[in-house]
N, C-alpha and C positions, 0 to 999 in steps of 0.2 A: 504493500500500500504506500509506503514512504511517508515522510513527515509532511503533515498538512501545511506547515509553515514554509516549506520549500515550494509548494504549489500555489499558495494564495497569499496575497498581500492585505486583503480586506476581509474581515470576518464580521458578518452581520448576524445578530442574534434576535430571535423572538424573545419575549420577556416572560409572560405568564406560562409556567410549566417547563420552561427551558432554563431561564436564569433563576427564577424563584420557584419553590415547590408549590404544588397545587393539591395538597392532601384534602383540604376542605372541598375544593371544586370537584375532585374525583368522586367524592361521596355524593355531592349534589348532582353530578352528571348522570349517575346511575339511577337517580330518582326523578329527573326531569322528564316530562312528557311534552315533547315539542308539538304534538298534534293539538294539544290544548293551547299552547302558546300561539300557534298559528291562528287561533280564533280571537285573539286579542284585538281590540279596536284599532290599534296602530298597525297591526299586521294586515288586517283587512283593508285599511286605508291604503297601505303600500301596494297591495295587490291591485286594488282598484285604479291607482295611479298608473301602474304598469300597463294594465289593460287599456286604459284610456290612451296612453301614448302609442301603443301598438295599433289600436283601432284607428287612430288618426293617420297612421302611416299607410293605410289602405286596407280594404276589406279582405283581399287575398292574403296579405301578411298576417292579418288578425286571425284568419281561419287556420293558417299554417301554424302560427305560434301556439294557439291554445288547443290545437289537436296534437301538438308535439309534447309528449310526456316528459322528454328530457328537458325541454326548455321550461316547462312548468316546474319541474323539480329544481331547476336552477334558481328560479324566482323564490321558491320555498326555502332553498338553501341559503340564499341571501338574507331572507327574513330571519331564519334561525340564527345566522351569524350576528345579525344586528341585535337581536334580543339577548343572545348569549353574551355579547360584549357588555351589554348593560348589566346583566346578572353578575358577571365576573367582577366588574368594577364595584358593584354594590357589596358583594360578599367580601372582596379583598379590602375594601375600605374599613371593614370592621375586624380585620385580622392583622397580626404583625407579620410582615414579610420575612421569609427565611430562604436563604440561598441553598440551592442544591449542593451537596457535598462536592468539593473540588472546584467550584466556580471561581472563588476568590483567587486561588492559586493559578487556575487556568488563565484568567484575565491578566494576572501579573506576568505570566510566561509570555503571552502574546504581546503585552506592552514592552517587555524587555527585548523582544525580538524585533521591535519597531513596526509592528503591524497596526493597521487602522482598525478600530473596533467601533461598531455602531449597533443600534437597536432599531428594529422595525416590528411593530406590534399592532394588534387590533385594539389593545387596551388604551385607556385614557392617559394621555401623555403627562398630564398634571400629576396623576397618581404615581406614575412610573418614575418621574423625576424625584418626587418626594421619597419613594421607596429606595431609589438609588442613593440619595443623600443619607437616608437612615441607615442603609447597609454599608455606607462608606465605600462605594465603588463607582460613584459618578465620574470621578476623574479619569477613569479608564476609557470612557466613551467619547468619540469625536462628535457624534450626533445621535439623536433619538427622534424617531418619527412615528406617529400613530397613523394608521390607515384611516382613522376617523378624520384626520386633518385634510385628506383629499376626498373624503366621502366615498371611498371605494374600499370596502373591507376585503381581506384575503378570502379567496384565492385570486382576486383581481390584482394584477401585478403593478398597477399604476404607482402606488405609494412607494414600493420597493424601487421602481425605476427612477422615481423622483429623488429618493435618497441616494442611490448610486451616482446619479448625475451631480447631486449637490456636494458630494464628498470627492468627486472626480475619480471614482474608482474604475479600474479596468474590469469589465465583466468577466473576462477570461481568467482573472486572478482574484475573483470574489466568490466567497462561500457563504450561503445562508443556512443557519442552523435553527431548527425548530423541533417541536414535540408533537405536531399534528400533521395529518395528511394535507390539510390546506396549506401548510408552510411549504411542503415539498412541491405541491402544484404551483404555488406562487413563484417559487424560485425557477421552476422549469419555464413558466410563462414569461419570466423576466429574462430568460436566457443565461442564467448563472447556475453554478453547481449547488447541490443541496445536500444537507446532512441531517439525518433524523436522530433524535435523542429519545430513547424508548422508556423513559421513566416519568413522562409527563401525562398528558390527558389521553392520547390515542394509544391503542395497543400496538405492540411490536409487529404483530402479524399484519395489521392494517397499514402500518408505516412501510413495511417491506413490500406490500402490494403496490404502493405508490412509486416504487422503484427509485429511491433516492440514490445519489452517488455514493453516499456513505451512511451507515447506520451503526449506532453504538448503544449499548445497554444503558449507559449513564454518562453524566458529564465527567466523572472521574475517568471512565474509559476513553472518552474523547480527548481528555487532557494528555493521556499517554501517547497519543498519536500526533500531537502538535509538532 
């Protein structure tokens, strides 16, 4: 496999579940019923807006769109991510953030090797900045960007592409590290290498199916390959 630091100059991390632990959210995730969440007023309103936009594009497109189950699922997935981002921010606002084992040492190693380190997340950037200060790791990061800032949650790659351009990173020398399938898809769509960490929210089996360039059991194992 070789040392990752030899292949990449820029390391961009997801935050929730990748940098900080998500024990509370794992428990919550197993209990959430997103079919009920999709019935919320804000979810219904979002679907209605999408339908209106597509309908205005032409009756044929409207017919194709809403008879295409894949595209309907894409809309529902977007709604799920929006609601989930809200839930995560609420839950984590009432818990004390904890780093995954090995994170602090890993960030220090990358910093000592002169690597650019950044964060791209669906989470609220205000909360993440506060947590980074609390955990005393904020000085390691060149930039932090929330997908909410561009109104395009993962797996839409827009925010990641904006971040890459903002820090003048070479896509061929950039690695995105996350704990969810959406993180891997986002990296692929942005045209950069992906790395899955399998002790966050998504199962290792699901992460493996998304075909990341690298997959590790934990951040401690990832650190060994820097």
